[in-house]
C-alpha positions as CSV (number, residue, x, y, z in Angstrom):
1,M,49.3,-49.5,-77.1
2,I,49.4,-45.5,-75.2
3,K,45.7,-45.1,-77.1
4,R,44.6,-48.2,-75.4
5,S,45.4,-47.0,-71.7
6,I,43.9,-43.7,-72.4
7,R,40.3,-45.4,-73.4
8,H,41.2,-47.6,-70.4
9,Y,41.0,-44.7,-68.1
10,L,38.4,-42.6,-69.8
11,V,35.9,-45.9,-69.2
12,I,37.2,-46.1,-65.6
13,F,36.6,-42.6,-64.9
14,G,33.2,-42.7,-66.7
15,I,32.0,-45.5,-64.7
16,S,32.9,-43.8,-61.3
17,L,30.9,-40.8,-62.6
18,L,28.1,-42.6,-63.0
19,A,28.3,-44.6,-60.0
20,S,29.0,-40.7,-58.1
21,L,25.5,-39.3,-60.0
22,G,23.5,-42.4,-58.8
23,A,24.8,-42.5,-55.1
24,N,23.9,-38.3,-55.3
25,V,20.5,-39.3,-56.3
26,T,19.5,-41.8,-54.3
27,L,21.0,-39.9,-51.0
28,G,18.6,-37.1,-52.2
29,Q,15.8,-40.0,-52.1
30,T,16.2,-41.2,-48.8
31,V,17.7,-38.4,-46.7
32,D,14.8,-36.7,-44.4
33,R,15.0,-32.8,-44.7
34,P,16.7,-31.3,-41.7
35,S,14.5,-30.6,-38.2
36,V,14.7,-29.3,-34.9
37,A,14.0,-30.5,-31.7
38,V,11.7,-29.6,-29.4
39,K,9.3,-30.1,-26.7
40,L,5.7,-29.1,-27.2
41,A,2.4,-27.9,-24.4
42,Q,-0.8,-27.2,-24.9
43,I,-2.1,-24.2,-24.8
44,Q,-5.0,-24.0,-21.7
45,E,-7.4,-22.0,-20.0
46,Q,-7.3,-21.1,-16.9
47,Q,-8.6,-18.0,-14.2
48,V,-6.3,-15.6,-13.6
49,S,-6.7,-12.1,-10.9
50,E,-4.9,-9.4,-12.6
51,T,-2.6,-7.4,-10.5
52,L,-2.1,-3.9,-9.7
53,F,1.4,-2.9,-7.9
54,S,1.1,0.1,-5.8
55,Y,3.1,1.7,-3.5
56,G,3.1,3.6,0.0
57,E,4.5,3.3,3.6
58,L,2.7,2.4,7.0
59,V,1.1,5.3,8.8
60,P,-1.2,5.2,12.2
61,D,-4.6,4.2,12.0
62,P,-6.4,7.4,11.7
63,D,-9.0,6.5,14.5
64,Q,-6.5,5.5,16.7
65,I,-4.7,9.0,16.7
66,V,-4.7,11.2,20.1
67,N,-4.0,14.8,20.1
68,I,-2.6,16.0,23.1
69,S,-3.4,19.8,23.8
70,L,-3.1,22.5,25.9
71,D,-6.9,24.3,26.7
72,R,-5.4,27.0,28.3
73,P,-2.1,29.4,27.9
74,G,0.6,27.9,29.2
75,F,4.5,27.0,29.6
76,I,6.3,24.1,29.3
77,N,8.0,24.1,31.6
78,R,10.0,20.3,31.2
79,I,9.6,17.9,28.2
80,W,10.1,13.7,28.8
81,V,9.8,12.2,25.5
82,R,11.4,12.5,22.2
83,Q,9.5,12.2,18.5
84,G,8.8,8.6,17.7
85,Q,9.6,7.3,21.3
86,R,7.7,4.4,22.1
87,I,5.7,5.0,25.8
88,K,3.3,3.5,28.1
89,K,-0.3,4.6,29.5
90,G,0.3,7.2,32.9
91,E,4.2,8.0,31.2
92,R,5.1,11.6,32.4
93,L,4.9,13.4,28.7
94,G,5.8,17.1,29.9
95,E,5.5,19.4,32.5
96,V,3.4,22.7,31.7
97,K,3.2,25.8,34.1
98,T,-0.2,27.9,33.8
99,L,0.4,31.5,32.9
100,P,-0.3,33.5,35.8
101,E,-2.4,36.2,34.3
102,A,-4.3,32.9,33.2
103,H,-4.5,31.3,36.3
104,M,-5.5,35.0,37.4
105,Q,-8.3,35.1,35.6
106,F,-9.6,31.9,37.7
107,L,-8.9,33.1,41.2
108,Q,-11.2,36.5,40.3
109,A,-14.2,34.1,39.1
110,Q,-13.6,31.9,41.9
111,T,-14.0,35.3,44.7
112,A,-17.0,36.4,42.1
113,V,-18.4,33.2,43.3
114,D,-18.2,33.7,46.9
115,F,-19.7,37.2,47.0
116,A,-22.5,35.8,44.6
117,Q,-23.2,32.9,47.3
118,R,-23.2,35.7,50.0
119,D,-25.4,38.3,48.2
120,V,-28.4,35.6,47.6
121,T,-27.9,34.4,51.7
122,R,-28.2,38.0,52.6
123,K,-31.3,38.8,50.2
124,Q,-33.2,35.8,51.5
125,G,-32.3,37.0,54.8
126,M,-34.2,40.0,53.8
127,L,-36.4,39.1,51.9
128,A,-37.9,36.9,55.5
129,D,-38.0,40.4,57.0
130,Q,-40.0,41.5,53.6
131,L,-37.2,44.5,53.3
132,I,-36.7,44.0,49.5
133,T,-38.9,41.2,46.8
134,K,-39.0,37.9,45.9
135,A,-37.5,39.8,42.3
136,D,-34.6,40.9,43.8
137,V,-33.6,37.4,45.5
138,D,-33.9,35.5,41.8
139,A,-32.0,38.7,40.4
140,A,-28.9,37.5,42.8
141,L,-29.6,33.7,42.2
142,M,-29.2,34.3,38.3
143,V,-26.1,36.4,39.1
144,L,-24.5,33.3,41.1
145,R,-25.5,30.7,38.7
146,D,-23.6,32.9,36.2
147,A,-20.6,33.4,38.4
148,T,-20.5,29.4,38.7
149,S,-21.0,28.5,34.7
150,T,-17.7,30.6,34.5
151,L,-15.5,29.2,37.0
152,D,-16.6,25.5,35.9
153,A,-15.8,26.5,32.4
154,M,-12.4,27.7,33.7
155,R,-12.0,25.0,35.8
156,A,-12.2,22.4,33.0
157,R,-9.7,24.0,30.8
158,G,-7.2,23.7,33.6
159,L,-6.9,27.2,34.7
160,H,-7.4,26.1,38.3
161,K,-4.0,24.4,38.4
162,A,-0.9,26.5,38.5
163,T,1.2,23.0,37.1
164,E,0.3,20.3,35.7
165,I,2.1,17.1,34.5
166,L,0.8,15.2,31.5
167,R,0.5,11.7,31.0
168,A,0.0,9.4,28.4
169,P,-3.7,8.5,27.9
170,R,-2.8,5.1,26.5
171,D,0.3,3.0,25.0
172,G,1.7,4.3,22.0
173,I,4.2,6.2,19.7
174,I,4.8,9.9,19.8
175,I,5.0,10.5,16.3
176,Q,4.6,14.4,16.5
177,L,6.5,16.8,19.0
178,D,5.2,20.2,18.3
179,V,6.9,22.4,21.2
180,A,10.2,22.1,23.3
181,Q,11.0,22.9,26.5
182,G,10.4,26.9,27.8
183,Q,7.8,27.8,24.7
184,R,4.9,29.3,25.5
185,V,1.8,28.3,23.9
186,A,-2.0,29.8,23.5
187,A,-4.8,28.5,24.7
188,G,-5.5,25.2,22.7
189,S,-2.4,24.7,21.1
190,N,-1.7,21.4,19.7
191,L,1.9,19.9,22.4
192,M,2.2,16.7,20.9
193,I,0.5,13.3,18.5
194,L,0.3,10.0,20.0
195,A,-0.6,7.1,18.0
196,T,-1.2,3.5,18.9
197,E,1.3,1.2,18.0
198,R,-1.0,-2.1,17.4
199,H,-3.7,0.2,14.5
200,L,-1.6,0.3,11.4
201,I,-2.2,1.2,8.1
202,A,-0.8,0.8,4.7
203,R,-1.4,4.3,3.0
204,L,-0.9,2.9,-0.9
205,G,-1.5,5.4,-3.8
206,I,-2.8,4.2,-7.3
207,E,-2.5,6.2,-10.8
208,P,-5.9,7.7,-11.5
209,E,-6.7,5.6,-14.7
210,D,-6.4,2.8,-12.4
211,L,-9.3,4.0,-10.0
212,E,-12.0,2.2,-11.8
213,K,-10.5,-1.4,-11.5
214,V,-10.3,-1.1,-7.6
215,K,-13.2,-1.8,-5.3
216,A,-13.1,-1.2,-1.5
217,G,-12.8,-4.9,-0.1
218,A,-10.8,-6.3,-2.9
219,P,-7.9,-8.2,-1.2
220,V,-4.5,-6.4,-0.9
221,T,-1.1,-8.7,0.3
222,I,1.0,-6.0,1.8
223,T,4.9,-6.3,1.4
224,P,7.8,-4.5,3.1
225,V,10.4,-3.6,1.2
226,F,13.2,-4.1,3.6
227,M,11.2,-7.6,4.9
228,A,10.3,-9.3,1.6
229,H,9.8,-12.8,3.3
230,K,6.8,-10.8,4.8
231,K,3.4,-11.3,3.4
232,I,0.4,-9.2,4.8
233,E,-2.9,-10.6,3.3
234,S,-5.5,-7.7,4.0
235,H,-8.0,-6.0,1.8
236,I,-9.4,-2.3,1.2
237,R,-10.9,-0.2,3.3
238,D,-11.7,3.6,2.3
239,I,-10.6,4.6,-1.4
240,H,-10.5,8.4,-1.6
241,A,-11.9,11.2,-3.4
242,M,-9.0,12.9,-4.1
243,I,-5.6,13.2,-5.9
244,N,-3.0,14.0,-3.4
245,P,-1.1,16.9,-4.7
246,S,2.0,15.9,-3.6
247,T,2.2,12.0,-4.9
248,H,-0.4,12.9,-8.0
249,L,-2.0,9.3,-6.9
250,V,-5.2,8.1,-5.5
251,E,-4.4,7.2,-1.9
252,I,-6.6,4.0,-0.5
253,L,-6.5,2.6,3.2
254,V,-5.5,-1.0,3.4
255,P,-5.8,-1.7,7.6
256,I,-3.1,-4.1,8.9
257,P,-4.1,-7.0,11.0
258,E,-3.2,-6.9,14.6
259,K,-1.6,-10.3,14.6
260,N,0.7,-9.0,11.5
261,V,2.1,-5.8,13.6
262,D,5.0,-7.4,15.3
263,R,8.2,-6.0,14.0
264,L,6.3,-3.5,11.8
265,I,7.6,0.3,12.0
266,L,5.9,2.8,11.2
267,G,7.2,5.0,8.0
268,S,8.4,1.5,6.4
269,K,8.1,1.7,2.5
270,I,5.6,-1.0,1.5
271,I,4.5,-2.6,-1.9
272,G,0.4,-3.5,-2.4
273,H,-0.6,-6.3,-4.9
274,I,-4.1,-5.8,-5.2
275,R,-5.8,-8.4,-6.8
276,L,-8.8,-7.5,-9.2
277,S,-11.5,-9.2,-10.2
278,Q,-11.0,-12.8,-11.9
279,R,-11.7,-13.6,-15.4
280,T,-11.0,-17.1,-17.9
281,V,-7.9,-16.5,-20.4
282,L,-5.6,-18.4,-22.5
283,V,-2.5,-19.4,-20.8
284,V,1.0,-20.9,-21.9
285,P,4.2,-21.5,-20.1
286,R,6.4,-18.7,-19.6
287,S,9.3,-20.3,-21.9
288,A,6.6,-20.6,-24.9
289,V,6.7,-16.4,-25.6
290,L,9.4,-14.6,-26.8
291,E,9.6,-11.2,-28.2
292,T,11.2,-9.7,-30.8
293,G,13.4,-5.9,-31.1
294,K,10.8,-4.1,-31.6
295,A,8.9,-5.7,-28.2
296,K,6.6,-7.5,-30.0
297,S,5.6,-11.1,-28.8
298,Y,5.6,-14.1,-30.2
299,L,5.4,-17.9,-30.1
300,F,5.2,-21.3,-32.7
301,R,2.9,-23.4,-33.2
302,A,3.0,-27.1,-34.5
303,E,1.4,-27.8,-37.2
304,Q,1.9,-30.5,-39.2
305,G,5.8,-30.8,-38.0
306,K,6.4,-27.3,-39.0
307,A,6.7,-24.2,-36.6
308,K,3.7,-21.5,-37.4
309,Y,4.9,-18.2,-36.2
310,I,2.4,-16.5,-34.5
311,E,2.5,-12.9,-33.0
312,V,0.3,-12.5,-29.5
313,E,-0.4,-10.2,-26.6
314,T,0.7,-11.2,-23.4
315,G,-1.5,-10.4,-19.9
316,V,-1.6,-11.0,-16.5
317,D,1.4,-13.0,-15.3
318,A,0.5,-16.3,-13.7
319,G,3.9,-17.3,-11.9
320,E,4.9,-20.4,-14.4
321,F,2.0,-19.4,-17.0
322,I,1.3,-16.0,-18.9
323,E,-2.2,-14.7,-20.5
324,V,-1.6,-14.4,-23.7
325,S,-4.3,-13.8,-26.7
326,G,-4.3,-13.4,-30.7
327,D,-4.5,-16.0,-33.5
328,I,-4.6,-19.3,-31.0
329,R,-7.2,-21.3,-29.3
330,K,-7.6,-23.9,-26.1
331,G,-5.6,-26.9,-26.9
332,D,-3.4,-25.7,-30.1
333,Q,0.1,-27.2,-29.6
334,I,2.7,-24.8,-29.0
335,V,7.2,-24.8,-28.6
336,I,8.0,-24.2,-25.3
337,L,11.6,-25.5,-25.5
338,G,13.8,-25.2,-28.4
339,N,12.0,-22.1,-30.1
340,Y,15.1,-19.8,-30.1
341,Q,16.4,-21.4,-33.0
342,L,13.4,-21.5,-35.3
343,Q,11.6,-19.3,-37.9
344,D,8.5,-20.0,-39.4
345,G,8.0,-22.9,-41.7
346,M,10.8,-24.9,-40.5
347,M,10.6,-28.8,-39.6
348,I,10.4,-29.4,-35.9
349,R,10.2,-33.0,-34.1
350,E,9.4,-33.1,-30.5
351,T,11.7,-34.9,-28.0
352,P,10.1,-36.8,-24.6
């Protein structure tokens, strides 16, 4: 009886084992290998313009700067302006007194002209009475001409003015003030610099190795650092032919259109986006490109239901798309979503 029960259980166990093995064989034959759901897109060709970023500041247009100087030695009696002050044409800038010894030279020159004029008149009368020759009159006339020229030169330098009120020759901003009240100044001294507010220049700096990429006339977008919403479209006017010894950069000048100068402040820091020549490149959505820990870029190409790992070089960032180059071509299907889960050779399936 016991032997029969053991045989019975052995038979049941064997049948169960065979059923289990059979089920496993059937399962292995009918279930697909695991795959990753991804979204695909095609590699496209697109014209892009490489952008060179540069930094600088807003400065007055050098062609619109006025130097207020003094042609004679003087004394700064009053100063009514300060550096950075906005002024209107005709407003008072300062009061200058000509130094007494300089004004005395003008008075002496004026006396010399008066004496020479009387001498000419006297000798012309003597010539009429035949007491002297015409050569004597010509000599007196030459002295008069020399004395008159000297007087005119002194008058042009302002030596005839004991006191003078300096006034602004145009609207603008005092960007430099070189004198103070009570100061004595020599002839030819610069007193202050006046810059027009409506003519500004973006002075940008670029690395010397980028110089060959940049051409005069290239379009530039200027953005003030503290006014990121303001975009100013312009172009390169001048490219300097030397390296600035302070910044070690090559400076380029970009004029600010007068319609865009409102609310801009001299000395503001700016960013320049210089657009270089256009070219046709392969681009992919930014989400398609991943990076390894070694700063290498790569993407996955779909090949017969599998993910193919491909290293690429990235280039111009065109907003939603980015330039890529490598073992790829236009029209290739690449993974743009779900790629973080992939490894080379993994099965993939496209989702809508």
